[in-house]
Backbone bond lengths (Angstrom), bond angles and torsions (degrees), N, CA, C in turn:
res aa  C-N    CA-C-N  psi(-1)  N-CA   C-N-CA  omega(-1)  CA-C   N-CA-C  phi
1 M - - - 1.396 - - 1.567 110.88 -
2 R 1.331 113.97 135.20 1.483 115.56 178.98 1.560 114.12 -79.79
3 N 1.359 111.37 135.79 1.555 112.89 -174.79 1.510 107.01 -95.02
4 N 1.280 120.70 -11.31 1.555 120.56 -177.87 1.541 106.54 -115.29
5 P 1.338 120.03 96.88 1.346 120.76 174.71 1.489 114.96 -72.63
6 T 1.374 121.24 155.86 1.407 127.25 -175.19 1.617 101.87 -73.06
7 E 1.367 113.06 167.90 1.449 117.59 174.75 1.511 110.22 -57.40
8 A 1.406 117.52 -44.56 1.439 118.84 -177.09 1.541 114.54 -64.98
9 E 1.402 113.24 -34.81 1.369 120.07 -178.87 1.598 111.53 -68.62
10 A 1.331 112.92 -37.64 1.426 120.45 -179.45 1.579 110.39 -69.71
11 L 1.265 112.19 -39.28 1.461 119.10 -176.46 1.551 110.22 -67.45
12 L 1.411 116.13 -45.11 1.430 117.46 -179.50 1.568 111.84 -75.14
13 W 1.300 120.82 -33.70 1.296 123.54 177.25 1.598 111.82 -61.50
14 N 1.307 116.82 -30.79 1.526 121.91 -179.73 1.522 105.84 -63.89
15 Y 1.400 118.49 -30.56 1.505 117.17 -179.93 1.531 109.83 -87.15
16 L 1.309 120.21 -31.62 1.473 122.15 179.15 1.487 120.96 -77.04
17 V 1.322 114.08 -30.91 1.524 117.96 -173.83 1.495 110.29 -71.59
18 G 1.315 112.55 144.12 1.495 120.77 176.24 1.460 115.07 76.38
19 N 1.351 116.10 33.08 1.412 121.91 177.07 1.594 116.81 56.97
20 K 1.356 111.21 31.35 1.519 117.12 -175.80 1.471 108.01 -71.76
21 M 1.332 120.93 -20.05 1.584 123.45 177.32 1.463 109.07 -96.24
22 G 1.312 119.92 3.01 1.459 118.93 -177.89 1.484 117.19 88.84
23 C 1.308 113.43 7.50 1.438 128.53 -175.33 1.402 114.37 -146.85
24 H 1.363 120.85 139.65 1.440 125.31 -171.99 1.629 106.12 -85.59
25 F 1.357 115.01 106.22 1.413 119.54 172.64 1.526 116.42 -92.57
26 R 1.293 118.29 146.26 1.425 121.66 177.85 1.536 110.13 -120.79
27 R 1.378 114.08 142.58 1.424 116.67 -175.45 1.606 110.01 -96.58
28 Q 1.258 121.89 124.40 1.448 130.39 172.89 1.539 105.96 56.78
29 H 1.338 113.14 55.91 1.586 127.20 175.35 1.417 107.46 -87.19
30 P 1.362 124.11 118.78 1.459 119.45 -179.06 1.511 113.46 -66.74
31 V 1.275 119.94 139.88 1.474 130.57 178.45 1.401 113.97 -145.95
32 M 1.362 121.23 125.92 1.507 123.91 178.93 1.542 110.19 45.08
33 G 1.253 119.11 46.89 1.423 124.86 163.29 1.571 110.79 80.20
34 Y 1.406 118.98 15.12 1.465 115.75 172.57 1.528 106.36 -146.40
35 I 1.272 112.94 168.79 1.431 120.28 -175.02 1.575 112.09 -114.23
36 P 1.365 117.41 108.04 1.428 122.81 -175.33 1.580 107.77 -79.26
37 D 1.308 115.07 162.02 1.580 114.55 171.70 1.521 111.55 -62.04
38 F 1.340 114.62 -51.51 1.508 120.62 -174.05 1.529 107.80 -136.99
39 I 1.271 121.06 150.44 1.431 125.39 172.91 1.439 115.08 -149.92
40 C 1.307 121.35 132.08 1.428 123.28 167.95 1.507 110.23 -106.02
41 L 1.288 117.99 106.54 1.483 124.80 -175.05 1.465 113.08 -60.01
42 E 1.348 112.93 -42.98 1.432 118.56 -179.13 1.584 116.45 -55.07
43 K 1.294 111.27 -36.02 1.478 116.39 179.05 1.563 110.85 -108.38
44 K 1.269 118.59 3.19 1.462 121.49 -175.12 1.494 113.63 50.35
45 L 1.267 117.25 43.32 1.469 127.31 -176.54 1.523 105.55 -108.56
46 I 1.305 112.39 128.48 1.526 121.50 176.82 1.454 110.70 -118.41
47 I 1.315 118.16 136.47 1.476 118.61 179.02 1.473 106.79 -124.10
48 E 1.282 113.09 129.91 1.492 120.02 177.83 1.437 113.05 -119.91
49 I 1.281 119.23 133.52 1.462 126.77 175.81 1.593 111.60 -101.57
50 D 1.230 115.99 108.99 1.585 119.41 -171.34 1.508 110.98 -91.95
51 G 1.316 112.93 126.38 1.481 120.99 170.84 1.559 111.79 -87.17
52 G 1.263 115.55 -171.03 1.381 120.12 -171.68 1.556 116.02 -64.85
53 Y 1.271 115.82 -28.59 1.513 120.44 -173.97 1.551 105.58 -72.25
54 H 1.288 120.16 -21.13 1.513 125.55 -176.99 1.409 110.56 -67.39
55 F 1.380 119.26 -21.92 1.505 126.83 -177.42 1.494 110.06 -102.85
56 E 1.369 118.42 16.48 1.438 112.90 -172.99 1.495 106.16 -129.71
57 G 1.381 115.36 153.47 1.493 120.39 173.11 1.527 115.81 55.95
58 E 1.221 117.52 -134.72 1.464 124.58 179.40 1.505 113.03 -84.96
59 Q 1.278 122.39 -7.99 1.474 122.49 -173.41 1.587 115.50 -58.56
60 P 1.427 113.00 -44.14 1.445 111.67 -179.50 1.498 112.34 -63.67
61 E 1.316 119.00 -27.35 1.480 117.37 -178.30 1.586 105.90 -81.20
62 K 1.325 120.87 -27.76 1.421 121.26 174.59 1.593 112.31 -70.15
63 D 1.264 111.53 -42.48 1.449 115.80 173.47 1.527 116.24 -57.53
64 A 1.391 112.63 -43.40 1.495 119.52 175.63 1.583 110.02 -57.33
65 E 1.285 112.06 -44.47 1.485 118.15 -175.38 1.560 108.41 -67.70
66 R 1.283 121.68 -41.63 1.369 124.68 173.11 1.531 117.30 -62.76
67 T 1.232 115.69 -37.48 1.411 126.82 176.78 1.539 110.42 -63.89
68 A 1.367 114.41 -45.32 1.458 121.79 -177.30 1.537 108.11 -68.10
69 A 1.325 120.46 -35.90 1.431 126.75 -174.87 1.567 107.60 -72.38
70 L 1.414 113.00 -40.54 1.427 117.07 176.63 1.670 111.47 -68.23
71 S 1.275 108.64 -36.61 1.551 113.49 179.43 1.560 110.19 -60.34
72 E 1.366 112.94 -38.96 1.467 119.48 179.84 1.588 111.46 -56.27
73 E 1.331 113.99 -36.36 1.432 123.96 -177.59 1.503 112.64 -90.30
74 G 1.304 115.60 12.34 1.474 114.82 172.96 1.633 116.65 91.67
75 Y 1.397 114.26 2.07 1.424 116.42 177.27 1.520 110.20 -88.58
76 T 1.264 111.96 153.42 1.558 122.73 173.25 1.611 101.95 -113.66
77 V 1.355 109.90 132.14 1.502 117.19 -177.91 1.503 106.91 -117.56
78 L 1.338 116.69 121.98 1.491 124.78 170.73 1.425 111.80 -105.51
79 R 1.330 115.76 126.32 1.509 119.86 -179.29 1.482 111.69 -121.16
80 F 1.314 112.10 129.77 1.496 122.18 -178.57 1.528 105.86 -129.14
81 S 1.436 112.66 144.49 1.450 119.45 173.28 1.613 112.03 -77.23
82 N 1.247 113.48 159.49 1.469 114.27 174.55 1.601 116.02 -56.85
83 E 1.463 108.79 -33.61 1.353 113.95 179.61 1.576 112.64 -72.19
84 E 1.252 119.00 -33.32 1.465 122.59 178.38 1.502 109.58 -69.88
85 V 1.216 119.18 -30.09 1.546 117.37 174.35 1.512 113.03 -76.51
86 T 1.238 114.79 -54.61 1.498 120.70 -175.14 1.619 111.72 -67.20
87 G 1.343 113.42 -27.96 1.485 118.57 -175.44 1.523 111.57 -93.71
88 G 1.346 120.87 -19.37 1.424 123.87 -175.32 1.502 115.47 -159.16
89 V 1.361 115.73 51.74 1.518 116.13 -175.50 1.427 113.99 -57.67
90 D 1.279 123.07 -25.11 1.512 119.36 -177.93 1.536 109.01 -64.32
91 L 1.291 118.91 -40.41 1.403 128.24 -176.16 1.616 105.40 -66.26
92 V 1.307 116.73 -45.46 1.501 119.76 179.04 1.434 107.95 -62.43
93 L 1.382 121.71 -43.20 1.447 124.11 177.13 1.431 117.54 -57.56
94 E 1.376 110.98 -42.19 1.535 119.52 179.05 1.476 106.34 -63.64
95 T 1.344 121.34 -45.21 1.536 124.96 -179.56 1.501 107.04 -53.83
96 I 1.341 114.08 -51.46 1.480 118.58 -175.28 1.554 112.40 -62.97
97 D 1.370 113.59 -41.89 1.422 121.08 -179.04 1.570 111.72 -60.43
98 D 1.397 112.16 -41.05 1.393 116.20 177.35 1.591 115.18 -61.57
99 Y 1.326 112.48 -40.93 1.488 115.87 175.40 1.563 108.89 -65.94
100 L 1.275 117.87 -38.88 1.454 117.71 -177.44 1.456 115.63 -65.85
101 I 1.414 114.86 -30.71 1.402 122.80 172.04 1.458 114.68 -66.63
102 T 1.337 117.20 -37.41 1.480 124.68 -170.82 1.492 113.49 -88.05
103 L 1.333 114.68 -42.74 1.482 118.55 -177.47 1.447 113.01 -67.66
104 P 1.388 115.33 141.22 1.430 117.09 177.92 1.566 113.53 -80.35
105 S 1.229 115.36 160.50 1.490 121.07 175.84 1.549 109.45 -82.59
106 V 1.283 112.92 141.71 1.496 117.95 177.55 1.489 108.75 -121.72
107 S 1.366 116.20 168.24 1.375 121.27 179.12 1.567 108.14 -68.89
108 T 1.343 114.71 137.06 1.492 114.41 -175.73 1.608 106.59 -106.05
109 S 1.273 119.02 33.09 1.465 121.22 172.87 1.499 110.01 -64.28
110 H 1.338 116.25 148.33 1.408 122.10 -179.00 1.621 115.35 -55.59
111 S 1.403 113.12 -38.83 1.419 119.62 -177.15 1.565 112.39 -65.56
112 R 1.303 116.72 -26.86 1.459 118.18 -174.36 1.463 116.11 -100.44
113 I 1.342 113.14 -36.28 1.431 118.14 -175.17 1.593 112.34 -95.30
114 N 1.311 112.34 -61.53 1.420 118.60 -175.81 1.539 110.78 -78.23
115 N 1.360 112.75 59.91 1.433 116.73 -174.19 1.465 109.67 -96.98
116 T 1.428 117.12 97.19 1.384 121.05 -179.53 1.573 109.59 -103.11
117 S 1.207 120.38 15.26 1.493 118.97 177.63 1.517 107.72 -94.31
118 N 1.254 116.07 -173.20 1.464 120.96 -178.14 1.491 110.90 -95.40
119 T 1.234 116.52 5.05 1.549 119.34 -178.67 1.563 105.34 -88.98
120 P 1.307 114.77 116.07 1.492 118.93 -176.08 1.539 108.46 -75.26
121 V 1.418 106.21 147.63 1.594 114.71 171.18 1.450 108.25 -92.64
122 T 1.308 119.22 104.48 1.482 121.63 -170.62 1.483 111.84 -82.72
123 A 1.298 111.00 151.76 1.514 118.84 173.16 1.503 111.09 -62.19
124 D 1.243 118.48 -37.37 1.559 118.78 -176.54 1.525 105.32 -68.43
125 A 1.307 124.85 -31.25 1.416 126.84 179.11 1.565 110.69 -76.44
126 N 1.326 108.50 -29.24 1.605 111.66 -176.95 1.561 105.06 -131.81
127 P 1.286 119.87 86.51 1.522 124.52 -179.37 1.418 109.73 -58.91
128 S 1.280 126.79 -28.92 1.420 129.57 178.84 1.528 109.96 -63.95
129 L 1.300 117.48 -28.21 1.470 117.93 177.25 1.544 112.61 -74.59
130 R 1.366 108.37 -39.82 1.440 114.65 -175.14 1.610 108.08 -71.48
131 E 1.252 117.33 -33.07 1.458 120.63 178.60 1.467 118.07 -79.49
132 G 1.423 110.26 -31.57 1.473 112.20 -164.79 1.488 117.75 -115.00
133 H 1.392 119.34 8.95 1.378 120.34 -175.48 1.428 119.26 -92.00
134 R 1.369 114.99 7.23 1.482 119.76 174.32 1.485 107.81 -122.98
135 V 1.296 116.26 146.80 1.409 123.84 175.48 1.503 112.96 -99.67
136 G 1.269 117.15 122.92 1.539 118.91 -174.28 1.512 111.21 154.09
137 S 1.315 113.88 -170.48 1.453 115.61 -177.20 1.518 113.82 -60.76
138 E 1.349 118.43 -39.19 1.386 117.11 176.31 1.408 117.87 -57.74
139 F 1.371 111.61 -39.53 1.560 121.54 -178.99 1.468 106.98 -65.34
140 A 1.425 116.97 -44.91 1.424 121.36 -177.23 1.476 113.28 -68.15
141 D 1.314 117.77 -31.74 1.421 119.54 179.51 1.588 106.06 -70.92
142 A 1.309 117.71 -38.12 1.425 119.77 -177.98 1.543 114.09 -76.55
143 N 1.285 112.71 -11.70 1.488 121.33 178.97 1.571 115.86 -136.13
144 P 1.378 114.14 58.73 1.468 121.47 -170.01 1.479 107.25 -56.06
145 S 1.275 130.45 -29.19 1.469 129.06 -175.05 1.531 109.61 -64.66
146 L 1.475 113.61 -33.19 1.457 120.71 -172.28 1.599 99.11 -77.39
147 R 1.352 119.48 -47.53 1.418 117.83 -175.48 1.493 110.11 -63.19
148 E 1.343 126.07 -43.97 1.423 125.35 -176.03 1.470 111.49 -78.50
149 G 1.377 120.72 -18.16 1.477 118.85 -175.05 1.496 112.12 -100.07
150 H 1.389 119.89 6.32 1.365 121.51 -175.43 1.585 116.37 -64.47
151 R 1.310 112.35 -20.11 1.515 122.08 -179.76 1.621 105.54 -105.80
152 V 1.357 111.18 145.63 1.503 115.96 170.80 1.552 110.39 -91.87
153 G 1.317 114.44 126.77 1.465 118.48 176.86 1.469 103.94 173.94
154 S 1.476 114.82 177.44 1.425 120.48 -178.46 1.528 110.07 -62.18
155 E 1.324 115.98 -37.63 1.499 109.94 -175.22 1.525 110.22 -67.59
156 S 1.304 119.68 -42.50 1.447 118.46 178.25 1.441 115.49 -63.51
157 L 1.319 115.73 -40.55 1.491 121.30 178.46 1.458 111.05 -58.70
158 N 1.379 112.15 -45.58 1.589 114.09 -177.56 1.568 108.42 -65.41
159 A 1.320 115.89 -34.15 1.461 121.31 -179.42 1.485 112.32 -72.01
160 N 1.327 119.60 -29.65 1.324 127.29 -177.86 1.445 114.47 -134.21
161 P 1.425 117.83 69.30 1.467 118.98 -174.43 1.439 112.16 -60.34
162 S 1.314 120.74 -27.44 1.538 121.48 -177.52 1.539 107.41 -126.12
163 P 1.293 121.48 71.25 1.467 121.64 171.50 1.481 115.65 -44.75
164 R 1.346 115.31 139.66 1.415 121.11 -177.02 1.472 111.09 -63.65
165 E 1.368 112.70 148.31 1.456 115.42 -179.87 1.506 114.47 -57.82
166 G 1.330 115.46 137.38 1.536 115.73 -177.67 1.420 118.16 84.22
167 F 1.356 121.06 -6.27 1.471 122.83 -179.95 1.549 109.24 -68.78
168 R 1.341 114.65 134.68 1.495 117.51 -177.33 1.502 107.45 -123.43
169 V 1.243 117.70 146.83 1.469 121.29 -179.95 1.542 110.37 -118.46
170 G 1.263 112.47 162.62 1.592 119.15 -167.69 1.487 105.26 -85.43
171 I 1.317 125.73 68.92 1.396 127.19 175.80 1.529 109.40 -125.09
172 R 1.306 112.73 147.78 1.544 116.78 178.14 1.578 106.55 -133.15
173 V 1.274 116.55 148.29 1.393 121.39 171.14 1.614 111.75 -116.12
174 G 1.255 119.72 135.40 1.498 124.80 -179.13 1.454 112.90 -125.99
175 F 1.379 114.88 152.00 1.414 117.55 -179.29 1.509 110.77 -130.07
176 G 1.294 123.09 135.17 1.428 123.45 -176.99 1.557 109.47 -131.23
177 Y 1.408 111.06 148.81 1.516 118.25 179.76 1.518 107.84 -140.71
178 D 1.268 119.47 137.47 1.453 118.41 171.49 1.602 106.94 -147.63
179 V 1.330 107.72 158.72 1.518 111.86 176.28 1.513 105.76 -147.93
180 H 1.400 116.58 149.44 1.451 122.69 176.37 1.513 105.45 -146.30
181 K 1.415 106.98 152.78 1.493 122.76 -179.93 1.427 113.13 -77.83
182 L 1.385 116.91 138.48 1.546 118.96 175.95 1.563 110.01 -89.00
183 V 1.201 116.86 133.96 1.451 127.45 -176.14 1.436 116.55 -136.67
184 E 1.226 125.72 156.12 1.421 127.60 165.05 1.432 115.19 -76.27
185 G 1.395 111.16 149.72 1.455 115.08 176.64 1.526 114.44 87.44
186 R 1.321 117.08 10.03 1.500 120.83 -175.71 1.498 106.90 -128.87
187 D 1.372 119.76 140.36 1.410 127.40 172.40 1.489 105.42 -69.99
188 L 1.469 111.33 146.82 1.475 118.75 173.28 1.453 112.00 -98.27
189 W 1.362 118.85 110.53 1.488 129.47 173.89 1.444 114.71 -101.03
190 L 1.334 119.96 123.96 1.475 121.77 177.75 1.469 105.52 -141.10
191 G 1.455 111.38 126.89 1.420 113.51 -178.07 1.459 120.02 56.48
192 G 1.265 123.73 24.38 1.428 131.45 177.95 1.560 114.59 86.84
193 I 1.345 121.23 9.56 1.286 118.97 178.30 1.594 108.21 -126.93
194 K 1.340 113.48 152.14 1.507 119.23 178.08 1.485 110.60 -84.39
195 I 1.436 117.71 124.32 1.414 117.42 177.31 1.451 109.40 -109.18
196 P 1.249 120.18 136.43 1.521 123.95 177.85 1.501 111.78 -62.14
197 H 1.287 120.06 125.99 1.499 121.80 174.01 1.487 106.43 -165.56
198 T 1.311 118.33 165.55 1.416 127.34 -179.52 1.535 111.56 -75.01
199 L 1.283 114.86 -27.30 1.505 123.37 179.91 1.445 113.02 -116.59
200 G 1.295 114.85 157.48 1.470 120.79 169.36 1.412 112.04 -132.03
201 L 1.399 117.55 170.87 1.451 121.60 -173.18 1.535 111.18 -94.20
202 L 1.344 114.63 132.52 1.437 122.88 -176.37 1.559 111.60 -81.91
203 G 1.348 115.81 133.43 1.404 117.26 178.81 1.636 112.95 -175.84
204 H 1.166 118.07 169.20 1.451 123.52 -178.93 1.613 110.26 -70.13
205 S 1.283 110.63 -42.77 1.522 120.30 169.79 1.503 111.49 -84.51
206 D 1.294 115.10 -154.17 1.536 120.24 172.13 1.547 109.46 -78.06
207 A 1.332 119.38 -1.75 1.511 125.67 169.04 1.578 110.27 65.23
208 D 1.479 116.64 34.99 1.402 119.85 177.73 1.500 105.09 -72.05
209 V 1.342 118.32 105.58 1.450 122.04 -174.88 1.424 110.60 -70.46
210 L 1.354 121.31 -30.80 1.451 124.73 -173.74 1.550 109.24 -72.47
211 I 1.424 109.91 -50.91 1.429 110.91 179.47 1.521 113.98 -65.81
212 H 1.294 119.34 -32.73 1.421 121.06 179.42 1.463 108.61 -63.24
213 A 1.350 123.83 -41.52 1.411 125.33 176.90 1.632 112.41 -66.19
214 I 1.223 115.61 -35.71 1.415 118.36 173.33 1.508 114.90 -65.27
215 C 1.308 115.37 -41.55 1.490 120.12 179.29 1.576 107.75 -68.61
216 D 1.235 121.13 -38.48 1.470 121.79 176.00 1.520 111.14 -63.03
217 A 1.355 116.54 -39.69 1.455 118.30 176.65 1.509 115.17 -64.18
218 L 1.336 112.41 -39.40 1.545 116.60 -179.83 1.391 107.19 -70.37
219 L 1.460 123.27 -43.93 1.518 118.11 -179.97 1.486 112.27 -70.79
220 G 1.280 121.36 -26.32 1.484 123.49 178.50 1.493 107.70 -69.66
221 A 1.397 120.69 -38.47 1.421 122.18 -178.12 1.440 112.17 -69.49
222 A 1.350 114.14 -30.24 1.478 113.27 -178.16 1.728 108.24 -101.53
223 N 1.217 109.76 18.45 1.531 114.32 177.99 1.470 110.56 48.77
224 M 1.348 117.17 55.72 1.427 121.45 -177.02 1.588 111.35 -126.73
225 R 1.325 116.82 33.39 1.434 127.31 175.61 1.571 107.71 73.03
226 D 1.329 118.79 -140.27 1.438 116.69 -175.44 1.598 108.53 -142.76
227 I 1.339 114.51 175.85 1.453 121.74 -173.26 1.567 109.62 -57.24
228 G 1.313 122.42 -35.99 1.431 122.32 -179.74 1.335 116.19 -69.11
229 Y 1.429 115.96 -25.35 1.420 121.74 -178.14 1.618 108.12 -75.16
230 H 1.268 120.08 -35.50 1.449 127.68 -176.98 1.502 110.43 -85.91
231 W 1.201 115.43 -41.85 1.517 122.35 -174.79 1.503 106.64 -128.13
232 P 1.317 119.42 76.48 1.449 122.67 177.12 1.521 118.30 -64.37
233 D 1.370 118.89 144.99 1.416 121.21 -174.15 1.507 109.44 -79.21
234 T 1.428 116.47 -0.16 1.470 116.54 176.36 1.586 114.48 -95.80
235 S 1.396 113.61 0.12 1.433 118.88 -179.46 1.484 112.84 -89.69
236 D 1.383 115.44 134.44 1.376 117.64 172.54 1.572 118.16 -62.25
237 E 1.385 114.00 -23.22 1.389 119.21 179.72 1.506 112.32 -69.35
238 T 1.294 118.39 -27.08 1.460 122.03 -175.82 1.631 108.73 -95.83
239 D 1.344 119.16 -0.58 1.418 122.16 176.98 1.491 113.89 -60.57
240 G 1.342 119.53 110.08 1.411 123.84 178.45 1.546 113.08 72.30
241 M 1.381 116.52 22.44 1.417 121.05 -178.02 1.453 116.18 -68.02
242 D 1.317 116.81 141.18 1.448 122.83 177.67 1.528 106.55 -72.81
243 S 1.440 115.23 123.05 1.369 120.97 -178.60 1.488 116.45 -64.86
244 K 1.394 114.98 -22.06 1.446 121.87 178.05 1.660 110.47 -64.01
245 I 1.350 113.30 -25.70 1.486 123.18 178.12 1.545 105.52 -72.92
246 I 1.361 112.36 -43.48 1.465 116.16 -174.13 1.637 108.91 -65.31
247 L 1.292 112.79 -40.51 1.429 116.26 -179.53 1.481 112.27 -67.67
248 R 1.320 117.09 -43.13 1.492 116.77 175.82 1.534 114.22 -62.66
249 E 1.345 117.84 -35.07 1.386 118.57 174.95 1.483 116.27 -71.95
250 T 1.438 111.95 -26.69 1.498 112.98 177.99 1.489 108.47 -73.26
251 M 1.308 118.40 -34.56 1.496 118.76 176.74 1.484 110.64 -61.71
252 A 1.340 119.59 -36.92 1.413 124.57 179.33 1.526 108.08 -68.61
253 L 1.299 117.49 -36.32 1.422 118.56 179.78 1.540 117.50 -66.20
254 I 1.363 112.44 -42.39 1.478 113.47 174.77 1.430 115.50 -67.71
255 A 1.421 113.94 -28.69 1.569 113.63 173.03 1.452 113.29 -70.49
256 T 1.206 124.46 -16.88 1.507 120.27 171.02 1.563 113.08 -65.95
257 K 1.275 114.76 -17.93 1.484 120.11 178.08 1.544 111.63 -101.94
258 G 1.319 115.04 4.83 1.485 122.27 176.66 1.502 113.17 86.95
259 Y 1.373 114.81 11.03 1.556 115.48 176.76 1.490 118.36 -86.91
260 R 1.219 119.40 148.37 1.514 121.48 170.77 1.554 107.65 -126.71
261 F 1.215 111.91 153.71 1.527 120.37 179.14 1.564 112.06 -71.82
262 V 1.259 117.88 135.28 1.505 121.41 175.27 1.557 108.41 -108.66
263 N 1.346 119.69 -57.97 1.432 117.30 -175.74 1.551 108.06 -161.14
264 L 1.325 110.29 163.50 1.484 118.84 -177.00 1.591 109.09 -136.05
265 D 1.349 111.58 137.77 1.582 115.63 169.30 1.524 106.02 -132.10
266 A 1.358 112.33 119.60 1.469 116.03 -173.61 1.477 107.33 -133.42
267 T 1.349 114.84 152.02 1.326 124.73 176.49 1.588 113.63 -126.26
268 V 1.203 116.16 132.01 1.622 118.01 173.79 1.486 104.50 -107.23
269 C 1.366 115.39 135.29 1.379 126.95 -173.76 1.555 101.63 -115.45
270 A 1.417 118.08 110.91 1.496 122.29 -178.56 1.582 106.40 -158.62
271 E 1.295 113.84 142.01 1.530 119.51 175.07 1.520 112.76 -77.50
272 R 1.365 110.07 -41.84 1.469 118.23 177.47 1.492 109.06 -148.91
273 P 1.394 121.77 155.24 1.479 123.32 -10.41 1.577 112.65 -72.98
274 K 1.232 113.46 -179.58 1.552 117.37 171.22 1.481 110.56 -65.86
275 I 1.330 116.09 131.92 1.477 114.01 -177.90 1.492 113.96 -102.95
276 N 1.360 112.74 -16.16 1.500 113.06 -176.67 1.490 112.97 -64.89
277 P 1.283 129.11 -30.43 1.440 124.76 175.04 1.575 111.88 -63.32
278 H 1.337 116.56 -21.25 1.480 115.29 -179.23 1.446 116.67 -102.15
279 V 1.410 114.21 3.81 1.363 117.39 178.06 1.666 120.99 -56.59
280 P 1.305 112.28 -41.69 1.398 118.24 174.34 1.504 116.18 -56.27
281 A 1.411 115.19 -41.94 1.371 117.33 -179.51 1.580 112.21 -74.25
282 I 1.304 110.21 -37.26 1.599 113.67 172.40 1.421 112.98 -57.71
283 K 1.369 117.44 -48.98 1.562 120.16 -178.59 1.614 107.13 -57.92
284 A 1.373 119.05 -45.44 1.379 119.54 -173.63 1.582 110.11 -65.74
285 C 1.379 117.46 -38.79 1.333 121.04 176.34 1.636 116.16 -63.85
286 L 1.260 112.68 -46.39 1.421 117.95 176.35 1.507 115.07 -65.80
287 A 1.378 118.61 -37.27 1.417 122.18 177.41 1.549 113.25 -62.36
288 E 1.338 113.25 -41.39 1.445 120.81 172.61 1.520 115.64 -56.70
289 I 1.356 116.93 -49.00 1.465 122.44 178.94 1.565 109.01 -65.76
290 M 1.281 115.16 -40.13 1.526 115.42 -167.31 1.568 106.78 -97.29
291 D 1.354 115.18 7.91 1.448 119.20 174.45 1.557 112.99 51.05
292 T 1.349 112.43 56.98 1.403 114.60 -177.29 1.596 106.27 -147.34
293 D 1.334 114.70 174.31 1.484 119.16 175.94 1.485 111.84 -78.93
294 E 1.359 122.07 148.71 1.304 125.83 178.06 1.571 115.31 -57.26
295 D 1.323 109.06 -31.46 1.526 116.45 179.98 1.549 111.07 -61.05
296 N 1.262 116.36 -23.98 1.534 122.43 178.84 1.474 113.44 -77.16
297 I 1.363 116.60 -8.53 1.422 120.88 -172.82 1.551 108.96 -115.37
298 S 1.323 120.72 123.17 1.390 126.11 177.39 1.538 109.78 -113.16
299 I 1.278 118.98 122.61 1.474 120.74 -177.33 1.531 108.51 -123.27
300 K 1.276 125.20 116.85 1.373 124.55 -178.92 1.568 107.80 -121.12
301 A 1.366 115.14 161.39 1.536 121.54 176.26 1.508 110.02 -134.19
302 T 1.240 109.11 150.87 1.556 118.95 177.62 1.502 111.75 -152.78
303 T 1.317 114.71 173.01 1.555 121.05 174.13 1.427 101.90 -120.76
304 T 1.360 110.45 -174.53 1.491 116.49 179.00 1.593 101.39 -124.88
305 E 1.305 120.27 30.94 1.379 125.17 173.26 1.560 112.16 50.25
306 R 1.398 111.97 41.10 1.354 123.94 178.70 1.573 119.14 63.42
307 L 1.409 107.80 21.74 1.541 113.37 175.39 1.571 110.31 -101.76
308 G 1.254 113.34 148.16 1.460 120.39 174.73 1.533 112.86 73.28
309 F 1.310 114.04 -171.25 1.534 121.02 -173.43 1.600 108.66 -62.04
310 T 1.299 112.25 -33.39 1.509 116.18 178.76 1.585 111.93 -67.57
311 G 1.359 111.65 -45.04 1.506 116.11 179.56 1.566 113.21 -65.81
312 R 1.352 116.15 -25.76 1.506 122.89 177.68 1.523 108.58 -86.82
313 E 1.300 116.35 -0.87 1.625 121.42 179.05 1.405 105.45 63.52
314 E 1.328 121.38 37.25 1.403 123.84 172.06 1.472 114.86 -83.35
315 G 1.361 114.49 -24.88 1.429 120.68 -174.80 1.558 113.47 -169.07
316 M 1.260 116.11 177.77 1.569 120.82 173.58 1.521 108.62 -132.50
317 S 1.299 111.55 155.82 1.529 115.70 174.68 1.464 109.37 -134.73
318 A 1.278 115.34 172.15 1.468 117.92 178.17 1.517 107.74 -155.42
319 F 1.295 111.34 147.68 1.512 122.28 -179.14 1.446 108.51 -124.16
320 A 1.410 115.86 139.20 1.445 117.90 -179.77 1.572 111.89 -140.92
321 T 1.327 121.05 139.53 1.354 124.73 169.95 1.495 114.54 -123.54
322 V 1.227 119.57 133.42 1.441 121.96 -173.98 1.503 108.00 -126.76
323 L 1.378 110.77 153.17 1.504 117.53 169.47 1.591 105.89 -117.94
324 I 1.362 117.97 137.17 1.451 123.23 176.32 1.463 104.70 -131.65
325 E 1.295 115.01 161.53 1.538 123.96 -177.41 1.554 110.20 -147.19
326 R 1.355 109.91 159.61 1.476 114.26 170.38 1.495 112.81 -149.43
């Protein structure tokens, strides 16, 4: 066993260790006579990080032969280069997560998984290995409950009233918060609509505090940084920018990672003006931008009972929680 992991191995292990992916990974655990970089026995998923020598001479052929042998025993092998891990670990983690979602769990007894002897574990003796070790249409056909239960909702719950232990679905939750100062001489924009008031919110863009909180929640759920990262307040391009454009572009950003919006719950915190009369218009505006039904958008309003900067009418804040899925 190697005591000094490569930079890529150390980086990926930091994300895998301690059930952080919802599955127990082991580092350099022996299986079938060799030692992989990482393995999840529950899913029979092996992860290899290949350095330069893996692409030279006879090594690619040897790697392919080993992968084929492991595949025959029900293992799935994912291979990444050092550069793929160090240069884009988020994409690597997404790929691993997709396989963890799709692959079935198997018994982790010593006799079936930690098989280091020369006695093969045959597909005939273990039909689940024969039917479930590939990801794709054949695997989905053999495991319809996994295919139908990938989404959360009444249909999938009815089809799968008792989801198998450890099954994970492709949903993410995100939280966003924003605050802006109230000043004279500015329009007040909330949730994409202009609200009559003697003061407006100060900001580099139109300072729509509600939309900014929603965007941060969406980006956070998709693990895509925050609104300031994508639309910095030091850029001339964002000076006076309509926040509805930012929201529309945020929706497009999360879509590049395969996510779609499910629902939003947001709260605007302001002493004045009264927000509730404008909630229907805000919901209609946001639903149009986010291409969803108004029933998926909840907008609430509250005050701070005249406490703090909000109570002194020095500013407004907004909180947003979103659910996305893929």
